[in-house]
Structure formats: structure tokens, C-alpha cells
C-alpha positions as CSV (number, residue, x, y, z in Angstrom):
1,X,0.0,0.0,0.0
2,X,1.6,3.3,-1.1
3,X,2.0,5.8,1.7
4,X,2.2,8.5,-1.0
5,X,0.2,11.3,-2.7
6,X,-2.0,11.6,0.4
7,X,-4.5,14.5,-0.3
8,X,-7.0,14.4,2.6
9,X,-7.6,13.4,6.2
10,X,-10.9,12.6,7.9
11,X,-11.5,11.6,11.5
12,X,-13.6,8.6,12.5
13,X,-16.6,9.9,14.4
14,X,-16.3,7.5,17.3
15,X,-12.8,5.9,17.3
16,X,-10.3,8.6,18.5
17,X,-7.5,6.4,17.3
18,X,-8.7,6.0,13.7
19,X,-8.1,8.5,10.9
20,X,-9.0,8.1,7.2
21,X,-6.9,9.3,4.3
22,X,-6.8,8.7,0.5
23,X,-4.5,9.5,-2.4
24,X,-5.1,11.6,-5.4
25,X,-4.9,10.8,-9.1
26,X,-1.2,9.7,-8.9
27,X,-2.4,6.1,-8.5
28,X,-5.2,4.0,-10.1
29,X,-7.9,2.2,-8.2
30,X,-8.8,5.0,-5.8
31,X,-9.3,3.9,-2.2
32,X,-9.8,5.2,1.3
33,X,-7.2,4.1,3.9
34,X,-7.8,3.7,7.6
35,X,-4.9,4.6,9.9
36,X,-4.3,3.6,13.5
37,X,-2.8,6.7,15.1
38,X,-2.3,4.9,18.5
39,X,0.8,3.3,17.0
40,X,3.8,5.7,16.5
41,X,4.5,6.0,13.7
42,X,0.9,5.7,12.5
43,X,0.0,2.5,10.6
44,X,-2.3,2.0,7.7
45,X,-4.4,-1.0,8.8
46,X,-7.2,-1.2,6.3
47,X,-8.3,-0.1,2.9
48,X,-11.7,0.6,1.2
49,X,-11.5,0.3,-2.6
50,X,-13.9,2.6,-4.3
51,X,-16.4,1.1,-6.8
52,X,-18.9,2.7,-9.1
53,X,-22.5,2.0,-8.1
54,X,-24.0,5.1,-9.9
55,X,-24.1,3.7,-13.4
56,X,-22.2,6.7,-14.5
57,X,-19.8,6.8,-17.5
58,X,-16.9,8.2,-15.6
59,X,-14.3,5.6,-14.8
60,X,-13.3,5.7,-11.1
61,X,-9.7,5.8,-12.2
62,X,-10.3,9.3,-13.6
63,X,-11.1,10.6,-10.1
64,X,-8.6,13.1,-8.5
65,X,-9.7,12.8,-4.9
66,X,-8.7,15.9,-2.8
67,X,-11.1,15.9,0.2
68,X,-12.8,13.4,2.5
69,X,-15.1,13.5,5.5
70,X,-17.1,10.9,7.4
71,X,-20.9,11.4,7.7
72,X,-22.9,10.7,10.8
73,X,-23.9,7.2,9.6
74,X,-20.3,6.1,8.8
75,X,-20.5,6.7,5.1
76,X,-18.4,9.5,3.4
77,X,-18.5,12.6,1.3
78,X,-15.5,13.1,-0.9
79,X,-14.5,15.6,-3.6
80,X,-12.7,15.1,-6.9
81,X,-10.9,18.0,-8.5
82,X,-11.8,18.6,-12.1
83,X,-9.1,18.6,-14.8
84,X,-8.4,21.4,-17.2
85,X,-10.2,24.7,-17.9
86,X,-13.4,24.9,-19.8
87,X,-13.0,26.8,-23.1
88,X,-9.2,27.0,-22.9
89,X,-7.7,25.0,-25.8
90,X,-4.4,24.7,-23.9
91,X,-6.1,23.1,-21.0
92,X,-9.0,21.1,-22.4
93,X,-11.9,20.3,-20.2
94,X,-11.6,16.6,-19.3
95,X,-13.5,15.9,-16.0
96,X,-15.8,18.0,-13.8
97,X,-15.4,18.8,-10.2
98,X,-17.4,16.3,-8.3
99,X,-19.0,15.8,-4.9
100,X,-19.2,12.1,-4.2
101,X,-21.4,10.3,-1.7
102,X,-19.6,7.1,-0.8
103,X,-21.0,4.2,1.2
104,X,-19.0,2.8,4.1
105,X,-18.0,-0.2,1.9
106,X,-16.6,2.2,-0.9
107,X,-19.5,2.1,-3.3
108,X,-20.0,5.5,-4.9
109,X,-23.7,6.2,-4.4
110,X,-24.0,9.6,-6.0
111,X,-22.0,12.0,-8.1
112,X,-23.0,15.7,-7.9
113,X,-21.7,18.4,-10.2
114,X,-21.9,22.1,-9.8
115,X,-24.6,23.9,-11.7
116,X,-23.9,24.5,-15.4
117,X,-23.5,28.3,-14.8
118,X,-20.7,27.6,-12.3
119,X,-19.1,24.9,-14.3
120,X,-18.7,27.4,-17.1
121,X,-16.4,29.4,-14.9
122,X,-14.1,26.5,-14.0
123,X,-10.3,26.9,-14.0
124,X,-7.6,24.4,-13.3
125,X,-7.7,24.7,-9.6
126,X,-11.0,23.3,-8.2
127,X,-12.3,21.3,-5.3
128,X,-9.7,20.8,-2.6
129,X,-11.5,19.9,0.6
130,X,-14.9,18.9,2.0
131,X,-16.6,19.2,5.4
132,X,-20.1,18.3,6.7
133,X,-22.4,19.6,9.4
134,X,-25.6,18.1,10.7
135,X,-27.3,15.0,9.6
136,X,-30.5,13.9,7.9
137,X,-32.7,16.8,6.9
138,X,-30.2,19.2,8.5
139,X,-27.1,17.9,6.7
140,X,-25.0,20.5,4.9
141,X,-21.8,20.0,2.9
142,X,-19.1,22.6,2.5
143,X,-16.5,22.5,-0.2
144,X,-13.3,24.5,-0.4
145,X,-12.1,25.7,-3.9
146,X,-8.3,26.1,-4.2
147,X,-8.1,29.4,-6.2
148,X,-10.3,32.0,-7.8
149,X,-12.5,31.0,-10.7
150,X,-13.4,33.2,-13.7
151,X,-15.3,36.3,-12.5
152,X,-14.3,36.0,-8.9
153,X,-12.6,39.1,-7.4
154,X,-8.9,38.9,-7.0
155,X,-7.9,36.9,-3.9
156,X,-11.5,35.8,-3.3
157,X,-11.8,32.0,-3.2
158,X,-15.2,30.2,-3.0
159,X,-16.4,28.1,-0.1
160,X,-19.4,26.3,-1.6
161,X,-22.3,25.0,0.4
162,X,-24.4,22.1,-0.9
163,X,-27.8,21.1,0.5
164,X,-28.3,17.4,-0.3
165,X,-32.0,17.8,0.5
166,X,-32.6,20.5,-2.1
167,X,-33.7,19.0,-5.4
168,X,-33.1,22.1,-7.5
169,X,-29.3,22.0,-8.3
170,X,-29.2,25.8,-8.9
171,X,-30.6,26.3,-5.4
172,X,-28.7,23.5,-3.7
173,X,-25.4,25.2,-4.4
174,X,-24.6,28.5,-2.7
175,X,-21.4,30.3,-2.0
176,X,-19.3,32.3,0.4
177,X,-15.9,34.0,-0.3
178,X,-12.7,33.4,1.7
179,X,-10.1,36.1,1.2
180,X,-6.7,34.5,0.6
181,X,-3.3,36.2,1.1
182,X,-0.9,37.5,-1.6
183,X,2.2,35.4,-2.0
184,X,5.2,36.6,0.2
185,X,7.7,34.0,-1.0
186,X,11.3,35.3,-1.9
187,X,11.0,33.1,-5.1
188,X,11.1,35.6,-8.0
189,X,8.5,33.5,-9.8
190,X,6.1,34.4,-7.0
191,X,3.9,31.3,-7.1
192,X,0.4,31.4,-5.7
193,X,-1.6,31.0,-2.4
194,X,-4.7,28.9,-2.2
195,X,-6.8,26.6,0.0
196,X,-6.1,22.9,0.3
197,X,-8.5,21.6,3.0
198,X,-11.6,22.5,5.1
199,X,-12.8,21.0,8.4
200,X,-15.9,21.8,10.4
201,X,-15.3,22.7,14.0
202,X,-19.0,23.2,14.7
203,X,-22.0,24.3,12.6
204,X,-20.7,27.8,12.1
205,X,-17.0,27.6,12.6
206,X,-14.5,26.0,10.2
207,X,-10.8,25.6,9.6
208,X,-9.0,25.7,6.3
209,X,-5.4,25.1,5.2
210,X,-4.0,28.2,3.4
211,X,-0.7,27.6,1.7
212,X,1.6,28.8,-1.0
213,X,3.0,26.5,-3.7
214,X,6.6,26.8,-2.5
215,X,8.9,24.5,-0.5
216,X,12.1,24.8,1.4
217,X,13.3,28.4,2.1
218,X,10.9,29.7,-0.5
219,X,7.9,28.6,1.6
220,X,6.4,31.4,3.7
221,X,2.6,30.7,4.0
222,X,1.6,27.4,5.5
223,X,-1.2,27.9,8.0
224,X,-4.5,26.9,9.5
225,X,-7.1,29.7,9.4
226,X,-10.3,29.4,11.4
227,X,-13.3,31.4,10.3
228,X,-17.0,31.9,11.1
229,X,-20.1,32.0,8.9
230,X,-22.3,33.2,11.8
231,X,-24.9,35.7,10.5
232,X,-23.9,35.1,6.9
233,X,-26.2,33.7,4.2
234,X,-24.5,32.0,1.3
235,X,-25.9,33.0,-2.1
236,X,-26.4,31.2,-5.5
237,X,-24.4,31.9,-8.6
238,X,-26.9,34.5,-9.8
239,X,-25.6,36.8,-7.0
240,X,-22.0,36.6,-8.1
241,X,-19.7,38.3,-7.3
242,X,-21.6,39.4,-4.3
243,X,-21.1,36.4,-2.1
244,X,-20.6,37.1,1.6
245,X,-17.0,37.0,2.9
246,X,-16.4,34.7,5.8
247,X,-15.2,36.1,9.1
248,X,-11.6,35.2,10.0
249,X,-11.0,34.2,13.6
250,X,-7.4,33.2,13.9
251,X,-4.3,31.7,12.3
252,X,-1.9,28.9,13.3
253,X,1.4,28.9,11.6
254,X,2.5,25.4,10.3
255,X,6.0,26.3,9.2
256,X,7.6,25.6,12.7
257,X,6.0,22.1,12.7
258,X,7.0,21.5,9.1
259,X,10.6,22.4,9.9
260,X,10.7,20.6,13.3
261,X,12.4,17.5,11.9
262,X,15.2,19.6,10.4
263,X,14.3,18.7,6.8
264,X,13.1,21.1,4.1
265,X,9.7,22.7,4.6
266,X,7.4,20.5,2.4
267,X,5.2,22.3,-0.1
268,X,1.9,20.5,-0.1
269,X,0.0,20.5,3.2
270,X,-3.1,18.7,1.9
271,X,-4.9,17.1,4.8
272,X,-6.3,18.4,8.1
273,X,-8.7,16.8,10.6
274,X,-9.8,16.9,14.2
275,X,-10.0,13.4,15.8
276,X,-12.8,12.3,18.1
277,X,-10.6,13.2,21.1
278,X,-9.9,16.7,19.8
279,X,-6.4,16.1,18.5
280,X,-5.5,18.0,15.3
281,X,-3.6,16.2,12.6
282,X,-2.2,17.2,9.2
283,X,-0.5,15.4,6.3
284,X,1.5,16.4,3.3
285,X,1.2,15.2,-0.3
286,X,4.6,14.1,-1.6
287,X,3.4,14.3,-5.3
288,X,4.2,10.6,-5.7
289,X,7.9,11.7,-5.8
290,X,7.3,13.5,-9.1
291,X,9.4,16.7,-9.0
292,X,9.4,16.4,-5.2
293,X,11.7,15.1,-2.5
294,X,9.4,12.2,-1.6
295,X,8.8,12.6,2.1
296,X,5.4,12.4,3.6
297,X,4.9,14.2,6.9
298,X,2.0,13.1,9.1
299,X,1.9,15.0,12.4
300,X,-0.2,15.6,15.5
301,X,-0.3,19.2,16.5
302,X,-2.1,19.2,19.8
303,X,-5.7,19.7,21.0
304,X,-8.0,21.8,18.9
305,X,-8.7,24.0,21.9
306,X,-5.1,25.1,21.8
307,X,-4.5,25.0,18.0
308,X,-7.7,26.4,16.5
309,X,-9.2,29.8,17.5
310,X,-12.9,29.9,18.0
């Protein structure tokens, strides 16, 4: 089992020693891994291979899984990042961004796309994380986009909210904005800053990973940002670009943790979760050693009460 290209973390709702992860499109046969974090180092102890139960035409090997969260009943929501940019001949549209409902045994039960009016704005950097609040009729799903899409104001990245109980797709998807930072890297090529994970702390408070695309001494922004949506109402695409901007609450700098083993600061902090006992974990994506040094760093940071502002 490759401990590689890990792109998400999700806590088991009951077992404080179990964390789920998965890899992105670097490997075929997408699967969810179950980790035992009581062992040190943590050990992958089980796998759930994804299978297509939707009757859809998209091969599961085309998925680029970038986010995962466990639902109240033990099943999962996951997100797959779309490939390419619609309407750009240099980056032809290949696959859409997808929200997947996955049974506990790995069967993909539903694939949900964004409304056509939002898909038309797609750029290369799409879904990067997923969180869930509530259950049953009160369940809501939140999706973090990595970077701005066409028509979004500069540095304003979408947080999408999906209501699985709303039958009208145009009404089911509504949006907030999260204001990302400008790059501060000394790299003359500048790079970019974007989001790579979202976690629900409670029904109105969330944490995201905000990071630049730099490593080593060029890395300057690797952080967990907590924010609130209290008092804010997400709006449908018709209201763009007038989506409400989420309220930042605090920032936790990850660079000291990334450098604590005296190696280079790794670029891709891709997974974040809060275990059932409140412990906060993160993981890096080693890009399957393609143009990367190859290390994967999985680390416990401490209790959420100490790490995440709320």
C-alpha cells in the first residue's frame, strides 16, 4: 500500500485512534485508507477500494480525490478536483469537479456536479476539501475551492455549500468567499496562495489550510485559518460576485511544525482533521515523488482548543 500522494484526512466519528486518508490521481484504483494513530508512527491498517455504483460513465480511475469527511452514519463525502479549464484549448476540459457520496464499503452512491452556470467558470484549480455539518434533513456539505475561478474578485476564493435535501441544483449550491493572502515568497517566480483543506469545528466555525505552492526556504505561507459564517447567508451563482465574505477568527502557523524534523519545509499540506478526542492532525502530499523530495509528513499538532481559534 503506497504511503504516498495523500491528499486528505478525515476523522472517525467514534474511534479517536482512527483517521482516514486517501490518495489523489497519482495512482489508479482510488481507495480510502484507515490509519491507526495509536501506533507511533501511525500505521495504515485497512483499505476501502472505491467502486462505481452510480451507473455513470466516468471511470473511477479518472477521479482526482482531494477531500474526505465521514458522515454521521459512517459513510463518506469526498470531492474530486476537475481537470483542465473549460473553453481553454491549452487546458481542455476533461473531467468536472465532483462531490461524491460514498457508502462505508466504498460504493459510490451519488456524483454531484456544480450547476452549469458555475461549471462554465471552471479553471484548473478546483475542489480541494470537504466538510459536513448536521445529519438527515439538517445535513449541509461545505467544499473549499483552491483558487479564484473566472469572474471571482482577486484573492476571493469560494467556499461552496451544498444542501443534499434541495432537489433544484441551482438552489442546492450556494457560496461564500474566503479572502486569501498574496504570496510573500522570496522566489522571484512568485507562485500562488490557495486553499487545500476544510474542516468543520461546529455548525458555524471552520478551519482551512491556506498555503503557498513553495517549498524549502521559498515557503512562507503554510497555516491553518479558522473562520466563522455566523450571521452570513450563502448566495447562489446568480448573486456573483456578491457572495458574503467569511469572518476570519485566527491563524496557526504550520511552518515551525513542518521544519521541526530539520528537513526542508514541504510544499503541499493537503490534509487536516480533528480526531474524536480533539487532537489535530495534518498530512503532506509528496506528489508521488514527481518533482518532489518524496517525504510524507503526518503529524499531530495538539488539542483543537489550543490550536484552532474559536
